[in-house]
C-alpha positions in Angstrom: -8.4 -6.8 28.2 -9.0 -3.0 29.1 -8.8 -0.1 27.0 -5.2 0.9 26.6 -4.6 4.7 27.0 -2.2 5.0 23.8 -5.7 4.0 21.8 -6.5 7.9 22.2 -3.2 9.4 20.6 -4.4 10.9 17.5 -0.6 11.7 16.4 0.6 9.9 13.4 3.9 8.7 13.6 4.7 9.7 9.9 3.4 11.7 7.3 0.7 14.4 8.5 -2.7 14.2 6.8 -4.4 17.8 6.4 -6.7 18.4 9.8 -9.8 19.8 10.3 -10.4 19.4 6.2 -13.5 18.0 6.1 -16.8 18.4 8.2 -19.9 16.2 8.1 -21.2 16.8 4.7 -17.9 16.7 3.2 -17.5 13.3 4.5 -20.9 12.3 3.1 -20.3 13.3 -0.1 -17.2 11.1 0.4 -18.6 8.2 0.9 -22.0 8.4 -0.9 -20.0 9.2 -4.2 -18.2 5.8 -3.3 -21.4 3.9 -4.2 -21.9 6.0 -7.1 -25.7 5.9 -6.6 -26.7 6.6 -10.1 -24.9 4.2 -12.0 -26.1 1.9 -9.5 -29.6 2.5 -10.2 -29.1 2.5 -14.1 -26.9 -0.2 -14.3 -28.0 -3.1 -11.5 -31.6 -1.6 -10.3 -32.8 -3.3 -13.7 -31.3 -6.5 -13.4 -32.3 -6.6 -9.6 -36.3 -6.3 -10.7 -35.6 -8.8 -13.8 -34.3 -11.1 -11.7 -36.5 -10.3 -8.0 -39.6 -9.0 -9.4 -41.3 -5.7 -8.3 -40.0 -6.0 -4.8 -37.0 -5.5 -6.0 -36.5 -2.0 -4.6 -36.8 -3.1 -1.1 -33.6 -4.9 -0.8 -31.9 -1.6 -0.8 -34.1 -0.6 2.4 -33.5 -3.6 3.7 -29.4 -3.2 3.4 -29.9 0.4 4.9 -31.5 -0.6 7.6 -29.2 -3.7 8.6 -26.1 -1.5 8.0 -27.7 1.2 10.5 -27.9 -1.0 13.1 -24.1 -2.4 12.0 -23.2 1.0 12.5 -24.1 1.7 16.1 -21.2 -0.7 17.2 -19.0 0.5 14.8 -19.4 3.4 15.8 -19.1 3.0 19.3 -15.8 1.2 18.8 -14.6 4.4 16.3 -15.7 6.5 19.3 -13.1 4.9 21.7 -10.3 3.8 19.4 -8.6 7.3 18.1 -6.2 5.9 15.4 -7.5 5.7 12.2 -7.1 2.7 10.2 -10.8 1.6 10.0 -11.5 -1.9 9.9 -8.1 -2.8 10.3 -7.6 -0.9 13.5 -11.2 -2.2 15.0 -10.3 -5.9 14.5 -7.0 -5.7 15.6 -8.4 -4.5 19.0 -11.0 -6.7 19.1 -9.8 -10.1 17.6 -6.1 -9.8 18.3 -3.0 -8.5 16.3 -2.9 -11.1 14.5 -6.5 -11.3 12.9 -6.2 -7.6 12.3 -3.1 -7.5 10.3 -5.2 -10.4 7.9 -7.9 -7.8 8.0 -5.8 -5.1 7.2 -4.5 -7.0 4.1 -7.8 -7.9 3.1 -9.0 -4.4 3.7 -6.8 -3.1 1.4 -6.6 -5.5 -1.3 -10.4 -5.2 -1.5 -10.6 -1.7 -2.0 -8.1 -1.7 -4.3 -9.9 -4.6 -6.5 -13.4 -3.0 -6.3 -11.5 0.6 -7.4 -9.2 -1.3 -10.3 -12.3 -3.2 -11.5 -15.0 -0.4 -12.0 -12.0 1.2 -14.4 -13.6 -0.9 -16.7 -17.4 0.1 -16.1 -16.3 3.6 -16.3 -14.5 3.0 -19.4 -17.6 1.6 -21.5 -19.6 4.0 -20.1 -17.3 7.1 -21.1 -16.9 5.5 -24.4 -20.8 5.3 -25.2 -21.4 8.5 -23.6 -19.1 10.5 -26.0 -20.3 8.7 -28.8 -23.7 9.0 -28.2 -23.7 12.4 -26.9 -20.8 14.3 -29.1 -20.1 11.9 -31.5 -16.1 10.9 -30.9 -14.9 7.4 -31.2 -12.1 6.5 -28.5 -11.2 2.9 -26.9 -12.5 2.3 -23.3 -9.1 1.8 -22.1 -7.9 5.1 -23.2 -10.9 6.9 -21.4 -9.8 4.6 -18.3 -6.4 5.5 -18.4 -7.5 9.5 -18.5 -9.8 9.0 -15.8 -7.4 7.3 -13.3 -4.8 9.9 -13.5 -7.4 12.2 -13.2 -8.4 10.8 -10.1 -5.0 10.6 -9.2 -4.4 14.4 -9.5 -7.9 15.4 -7.8 -7.2 13.4 -4.6 -3.4 14.7 -4.6 -4.9 18.2 -4.3 -6.2 17.0 -0.9 -9.4 15.5 0.6 -11.0 18.7 0.9 -10.6 19.4 -2.7 -11.9 16.0 -3.8 -15.0 16.1 -1.6 -16.3 19.6 -3.3 -15.7 18.3 -6.5 -18.0 14.8 -5.4 -20.3 16.9 -3.7 -21.0 19.0 -6.9 -21.2 15.9 -9.0 -23.7 14.0 -6.3 -26.1 17.0 -6.0 -26.0 17.3 -10.1 -26.9 13.4 -10.6 -29.8 13.3 -7.6 -31.0 16.3 -9.1 -31.2 14.9 -12.2 -33.2 11.8 -10.8 -35.3 14.2 -8.7 -36.8 15.3 -12.3 -37.4 11.9 -13.5 -39.3 11.5 -10.5 -41.3 14.3 -10.0 -42.5 13.9 -14.1 -43.2 10.2 -13.4 -45.6 11.5 -10.6 -46.8 14.1 -12.1 -47.7 12.0 -15.4 -49.0 8.4 -13.3 -50.4 10.3 -10.3 -53.4 7.8 -10.7 -51.6 4.6 -12.0 -49.0 4.3 -9.2 -48.8 0.5 -7.8 -47.9 -0.8 -4.5 -47.3 -4.4 -5.6 -43.8 -3.8 -4.4 -45.0 -3.7 -0.7 -47.0 -7.0 -0.8 -46.0 -9.9 1.1 -46.4 -12.1 -2.1 -43.8 -10.4 -3.8 -41.4 -9.8 -1.1 -40.8 -13.0 0.3 -39.8 -15.1 -2.7 -36.6 -17.1 -3.5 -35.7 -14.5 -6.3 -35.8 -11.8 -3.9 -33.2 -13.7 -1.7 -31.0 -14.0 -4.7 -30.7 -10.3 -5.3 -30.5 -9.3 -1.5 -26.6 -9.0 -2.8 -27.6 -6.1 -5.0 -28.8 -4.2 -2.1 -25.8 -4.5 -0.1 -23.6 -4.4 -3.1 -25.3 -0.9 -3.4 -23.8 0.4 0.2 -19.8 -0.5 -0.9 -17.7 1.8 1.2 -20.1 3.3 3.3 -18.1 2.2 6.0 -15.1 4.5 4.9 -16.4 7.7 7.2 -14.0 6.3 10.0 -10.9 6.3 7.6 -11.2 10.4 7.7 -11.4 11.1 11.3 -7.6 12.5 11.8 -8.9 14.8 8.7 -12.5 15.8 10.2 -13.5 18.7 12.4 -15.3 17.4 15.7 -15.1 13.6 14.9 -16.7 12.5 17.2 -19.7 14.5 16.6 -19.2 14.2 12.6 -18.2 10.7 11.8 -21.6 9.1 13.3 -23.6 11.6 11.8 -21.7 11.4 8.3 -22.2 7.8 8.9 -25.9 7.8 9.7 -26.9 10.5 6.8 -24.8 8.6 3.9 -26.9 5.1 5.2 -30.3 6.7 5.3 -29.6 8.9 1.9 -28.9 5.8 0.0 -31.2 3.6 1.5 -34.3 6.3 0.6 -32.8 7.1 -2.9 -32.2 3.7 -4.1 -35.8 2.4 -2.8 -37.7 5.6 -3.8 -36.2 6.5 -7.2 -36.2 2.7 -8.3 -39.8 1.9 -7.1 -40.8 5.4 -8.9 -39.1 4.0 -12.5 -41.0 0.8 -11.4 -44.2 3.1 -12.0 -43.3 4.4 -15.2 -44.4 1.3 -17.0 -46.4 -0.3 -14.4 -45.6 -3.4 -12.1 -47.5 -5.6 -14.7 -45.5 -4.6 -17.7 -41.9 -3.6 -16.3 -40.4 -7.0 -16.5 -41.0 -7.2 -19.7 -39.5 -3.9 -20.5 -36.6 -4.7 -18.7 -36.0 -7.7 -20.5 -35.4 -6.2 -24.0 -32.6 -4.4 -22.8 -31.7 -4.0 -19.3 -29.1 -1.5 -20.1 -31.6 0.6 -21.9 -34.6 1.0 -18.9 -33.6 4.4 -17.1 -32.7 5.9 -20.5 -35.9 4.5 -22.0 -38.3 5.9 -18.8 -35.7 9.2 -19.0 -36.4 9.7 -22.8 -40.2 9.2 -22.1 -41.4 11.2 -19.2 -38.6 14.0 -19.5 -37.0 13.9 -23.1 -33.8 13.7 -25.0 -32.1 16.3 -23.0 -32.3 14.4 -19.6 -31.2 11.1 -22.1 -28.1 13.3 -23.0 -28.1 14.4 -19.5 -28.4 10.9 -18.0 -25.5 9.7 -20.2 -23.0 12.0 -18.6 -24.2 12.0 -15.2 -23.6 8.2 -15.1 -20.0 8.6 -16.2 -19.3 11.2 -13.5 -21.0 9.4 -11.4 -18.7 6.4 -11.6 -16.0 8.9 -11.5 -16.9 10.0 -8.2 -16.9 6.5 -7.2 -13.1 6.3 -8.1 -12.1 9.3 -6.4 -13.7 7.8 -3.1 -12.2 5.1 -3.3 -8.6 5.9 -4.4 -8.9 8.2 -1.0 -10.1 5.2 1.4 -7.6 3.0 -0.3 -4.7 5.6 0.5 -5.9 5.9 4.3 -5.7 2.5 4.3 -2.1 2.3 3.0 -1.5 5.2 5.1 -2.4 3.4 8.3 -0.5 0.5 7.4 2.5 2.6 6.2 2.2 3.8 9.7 2.7 0.7 11.5 5.7 -0.2 9.9 3.5 -3.2 7.9 3.8 -1.2 4.3 6.8 0.6 2.9 7.5 4.2 4.7 6.8 6.0 1.7 3.0 4.9 1.7 3.0 7.3 5.1 4.3 10.3 3.0 2.3 13.3 2.5 2.5 16.4 0.5 2.1 20.1 1.0 -2.0 18.9 1.5 -2.0 16.6 3.7 -2.6 13.6 1.0 -0.9 10.7 1.1 -0.2 11.0 -2.8 3.0 8.6 -2.8 0.5 5.6 -2.0 -1.9 7.3 -4.9 0.4 7.1 -7.5 1.7 3.6 -7.0 -1.9 2.7 -6.7 -2.8 4.7 -9.9 0.4 3.1 -11.8 -1.5 -0.5 -10.8 -4.5 0.1 -12.0 -3.4 1.9 -15.2 -1.2 -1.4 -15.5 -4.5 -3.5 -15.1 -6.5 -1.3 -17.6 -4.0 -1.2 -20.6 -3.2 -5.0 -20.1 -7.1 -6.1 -20.6 -7.3 -3.2 -23.1 -4.3 -4.7 -25.4 -5.5 -8.3 -25.0 -8.7 -7.3 -26.4 -10.2 -8.9 -23.2 -14.1 -7.7 -22.5 -14.0 -4.6 -20.0 -17.4 -6.0 -18.4 -17.6 -9.5 -18.6 -13.7 -9.8 -17.7 -12.2 -6.7 -15.9 -15.2 -5.9 -14.1 -16.2 -9.1 -12.7 -12.5 -11.1 -12.2 -11.1 -8.1 -10.1 -14.2 -6.3 -8.7 -16.3 -9.0 -7.6 -13.2 -10.7 -5.0 -13.6 -6.8 -3.4 -17.4 -7.3 -2.8 -17.0 -10.5 -1.2 -13.7 -8.9 1.0 -15.8 -6.0 2.4 -18.7 -8.5 3.7 -16.0 -10.3 5.3 -14.7 -7.7 7.0 -18.1 -6.2 7.9 -18.5 -10.0 10.0 -15.2 -9.6 11.3 -15.9 -6.0 12.6 -19.4 -7.2 14.2 -17.6 -9.8 15.9 -14.8 -7.5 16.8 -17.4 -4.8 18.1 -18.6 -7.4 20.6 -15.9 -8.9 22.1 -14.5 -4.9 22.4 -17.4 -4.2 24.6 -17.4 -7.1 26.8 -13.7 -6.6 27.7 -14.5 -3.0 28.3 -17.5 -2.7 30.3 -16.4 0.5 32.1 -16.8 2.5 29.2 -20.1 4.8 28.7 -22.5 3.1 26.3 -26.2 3.1 25.4 -28.3 0.3 26.4 -28.7 -0.7 22.5 -25.2 -1.1 21.4 -24.5 -4.7 22.7 -27.9 -5.8 21.3 -27.0 -3.9 18.1 -23.5 -6.1 17.9 -25.2 -9.0 18.5 -27.9 -8.7 15.6 -25.2 -7.7 13.4 -22.8 -10.7 13.7 -25.7 -12.6 13.1 -26.8 -10.8 9.7 -23.5 -10.5 8.7 -23.1 -14.3 8.9 -26.6 -14.9 7.3 -25.6 -12.3 4.3 -22.2 -13.9 3.7 -24.0 -17.2 3.1 -26.6 -16.0 1.1 -23.7 -13.9 -1.1 -21.9 -17.3 -1.2 -24.6 -19.5 -2.2 -26.0 -17.0 -4.9 -22.6 -15.7 -6.5 -23.7 -16.5 -10.2 -26.6 -14.3 -10.2 -24.0 -11.4 -9.1 -21.3 -12.6 -11.4 -22.6 -14.8 -13.7 -19.3 -15.9 -14.5 -20.0 -20.3 -14.2 -18.6 -22.1 -11.2 -14.5 -22.0 -12.2 -14.4 -18.7 -11.9 -16.8 -18.1 -9.0 -14.6 -20.7 -7.2 -11.2 -18.3 -7.9 -13.2 -15.0 -6.8 -14.4 -16.7 -3.7 -10.8 -18.2 -2.8 -9.1 -14.6 -3.4 -10.8 -13.5 0.3 -9.4 -16.3 2.4 -6.1 -16.5 0.6 -5.2 -12.7 1.5 -6.7 -13.1 4.8 -4.8 -16.1 5.7 -1.3 -14.3 3.7 -2.3 -11.6 6.5 -2.4 -13.7 9.5 0.8 -15.7 8.6 2.9 -12.4 8.0 1.7 -11.5 11.5 2.9 -14.8 12.9 6.1 -14.4 11.3 6.4 -10.7 12.9 5.5 -11.8 16.0 8.3 -14.3 16.2 10.8 -12.2 14.5 10.0 -8.6 15.0 8.1 -8.5 17.8 9.0 -4.4 17.9 7.3 -4.1 14.8 4.4 -6.6 15.7 3.5 -4.4 18.5 2.7 -1.7 16.0 -0.3 -3.6 14.4 -3.7 -1.4 14.6 -2.2 1.7 15.4 -1.9 1.3 19.0 -0.5 -1.1 22.2 -3.7 -2.6 22.6 -3.0 -6.2 24.6 -3.1 -9.1 21.7 -6.4 -11.0 22.3 
């Protein structure tokens, strides 16, 4: 198969997204905020150190390197395929429309699961912040519902408005952690340890167990390509934004977690974390910055999760837009308002999220051990599976379109990505209990979600091929020959 000329068509078939709304940094803010870096560091970082040891910060650097190499082939494909649609479009072109629609279903479901599940974490953190800082007592689920409504309102106001809000929140949380890092460096300059980089601490079974934590911390980084139609000079801006986001997250996670380990020393840090993992960063902030820093961290962790929820909401809406554009989802998913936002898709997503939150809240279920684990975890495995499928699709796309100009390292990067993502997925499946701590029965259900959704999409594509060939031809947003 050679590249079909219709792949170069940017014009949407239905609603119109706002063009030239974002620059490179706007996309960076959307993508980095989806990772919620402060909440990842304060919430998951201590667990990574407790399980993996003092070398745990390196899992973020490893993940950053692997994902940067993955991005080489991924972005090469993006440069040559103009329709927006992310994993859905690229997998449809490389592996065929049948697998492509399965990938579209999985991407849409995974982002929804990630976003809806994280409302449990948002609610708990907001509940604790209001009680600790302002003395206000409100149930977690009420706060999650308020957060969901605010996310919808900001998303409906336009992707550029959301990017500016995310930029402010990201700068604030980054600034607070820079203050903490500077305080630790100034007070512990002569006592810094480098056990993090010692081979005997790096090459251990426990480090493999927490490797998944590192990759999970980059969730949503690949969504840069979903904003292609809304970005100024996307051929240059999208690759820049992707590499900036990956580099920033890798350096930020690795450097900050290493420095906070130094606040207590390599030998003592695991003992400190074991006493109360959730309080680890707050303890360091109180000891090295002061109580004002603790209060600020409480507030900014909540805003960090909120920023991530807004970014995920925007990504979900663009997958909804793409699937509706191609006649898979109902037409209203691709209708946009005066700001170019697919607000009807956002409204439905918000209603579903609120319904799930209310169901868990009214039933008295735990927002962390039940809502986050049961709903969020399948999304993590879904995204990793999509990264593997995308890596294979990129390789196929390159081999079928040898006439396209490319750098010498694009093909080796695609091969490396397949190997790396296969190994990563195997490690994540075999160590799932470190991620969920949910037990074998629940873990089996979590893992089953991915193949069930993928197969459902594949079956639907086969039905369309037999009964609605006109609609089948639209899968992927282009008329590429079926693989």
